[in-house]
C-alpha positions as a printed NumPy array, in Angstrom:
array([[ -5.44 ,   6.359,   4.162],
       [ -8.783,   8.288,   3.479],
       [ -7.168,  11.529,   3.751],
       [ -4.32 ,  10.634,   1.41 ],
       [ -6.907,   9.341,  -1.141],
       [ -9.083,  12.704,  -0.855],
       [ -5.944,  14.63 ,  -1.313],
       [ -5.109,  12.618,  -4.532],
       [ -8.759,  12.955,  -5.838],
       [ -8.736,  16.784,  -5.154],
       [ -5.914,  17.278,  -7.283],
       [ -6.52 ,  14.747, -10.013],
       [ -9.104,  14.441, -12.843],
       [ -9.766,  10.76 , -11.611],
       [-13.437,   9.711, -11.584],
       [-13.47 ,   7.181,  -8.821],
       [-14.815,   6.228,  -5.61 ],
       [-12.546,   4.139,  -3.06 ],
       [-13.69 ,   0.827,  -1.93 ],
       [-12.821,   0.246,   1.584],
       [-12.25 ,  -3.98 ,   2.28 ],
       [-11.045,  -5.385,   5.468],
       [ -7.411,  -6.333,   5.942],
       [ -8.459,  -9.873,   6.641],
       [ -9.956, -10.073,   3.201],
       [ -6.922,  -8.598,   1.56 ],
       [ -4.816, -11.06 ,   3.23 ],
       [ -6.705, -14.011,   1.611],
       [ -6.067, -12.737,  -1.691],
       [ -3.127, -14.027,  -3.678],
       [ -1.051, -11.43 ,  -5.751],
       [ -2.67 ,  -8.255,  -4.323],
       [  0.23 ,  -6.38 ,  -2.637],
       [ -0.909,  -2.894,  -2.416],
       [  1.5  ,   0.166,  -2.342],
       [  1.717,   2.278,   0.59 ],
       [ -0.576,   0.082,   2.506],
       [  0.622,  -2.168,   5.497],
       [ -1.568,  -4.777,   7.312],
       [ -2.428,  -3.336,  10.606],
       [ -1.795,  -6.669,  11.899],
       [  0.961,  -8.033,   9.85 ],
       [  4.563,  -8.636,   9.935],
       [  5.207,  -4.963,   9.226],
       [  2.591,  -3.448,  11.487],
       [  5.313,  -1.697,  13.5  ],
       [  6.187,   0.727,  10.543],
       [  2.389,   2.13 ,  11.354],
       [  3.808,   2.818,  14.712],
       [  6.823,   4.589,  14.172],
       [  6.738,   8.131,  15.87 ],
       [  7.967,  10.91 ,  13.778],
       [  8.364,  13.65 ,  16.641],
       [ 12.312,  13.418,  16.768],
       [ 12.665,  13.73 ,  13.094],
       [ 10.207,  16.659,  13.211],
       [ 12.013,  18.443,  16.166],
       [ 15.543,  17.889,  14.121],
       [ 13.825,  19.846,  11.15 ],
       [ 12.06 ,  17.18 ,   8.926],
       [  9.068,  19.004,   7.129],
       [  6.608,  17.041,   5.17 ],
       [  5.319,  18.599,   2.021],
       [  1.413,  18.885,   2.089],
       [  0.072,  15.842,   0.443],
       [ -1.768,  17.644,  -2.225],
       [  1.197,  19.438,  -3.485],
       [  2.799,  15.839,  -3.387],
       [  0.228,  14.32 ,  -5.391],
       [ -0.146,  17.122,  -8.093],
       [  3.62 ,  16.947,  -8.512],
       [  3.824,  13.137,  -9.016],
       [  0.724,  13.515, -11.657],
       [  2.531,  16.463, -13.254],
       [  5.897,  14.242, -13.355],
       [  3.941,  10.83 , -14.534],
       [  2.725,  13.3  , -17.544],
       [  6.575,  13.713, -18.688],
       [  7.482,  10.164, -18.831],
       [  7.52 ,   8.187, -22.187],
       [  4.182,   6.323, -22.891],
       [  5.894,   2.826, -22.955],
       [  6.659,   3.54 , -19.156],
       [  3.284,   4.686, -18.424],
       [  1.512,   2.106, -20.006],
       [  1.821,  -0.481, -17.449],
       [  1.866,   0.397, -13.771],
       [  4.725,  -1.2  , -11.629],
       [  3.005,  -0.888,  -8.236],
       [ -0.21 ,  -2.673,  -7.312],
       [ -2.238,  -5.563,  -8.734],
       [ -3.057,  -4.319, -12.057],
       [ -6.498,  -3.097, -13.298],
       [ -7.715,  -6.933, -13.91 ],
       [ -6.643,  -8.203, -10.521],
       [ -8.149,  -5.127,  -8.644],
       [-11.459,  -5.566, -10.63 ],
       [-11.315,  -9.59 ,  -9.745],
       [-10.859,  -8.806,  -6.18 ],
       [-13.403,  -5.872,  -5.875],
       [-15.772,  -8.053,  -7.342],
       [-15.172, -10.727,  -4.881],
       [-15.511,  -8.35 ,  -2.041],
       [-18.749,  -7.207,  -3.41 ],
       [-20.236, -10.69 ,  -4.068],
       [-19.191, -11.672,  -0.356],
       [-20.724,  -8.423,   1.112],
       [-24.083,  -7.841,  -0.872]])
């Protein structure tokens, strides 16, 4: 996850620093589903254990993360303003700020 965020930051104009929180803390929060993150001890933990070797041997090639991030940002910029005004994945800016504030309060 850290490498993914580093790659996304490298190709974007985002001015942010990731805040790492415990999976147990996230599980305690209501309405905080995070896209592309799975609880390593949760019901979907098996997804994190899938071995892609057979797919790679059969010819699957993953694009470099930075290339995917760059192209996604470019694509996002082509969408109408009414579509990009509100994200459809993740907790939303206000809820994210609330959860981060709670995390900092508990850990300072």
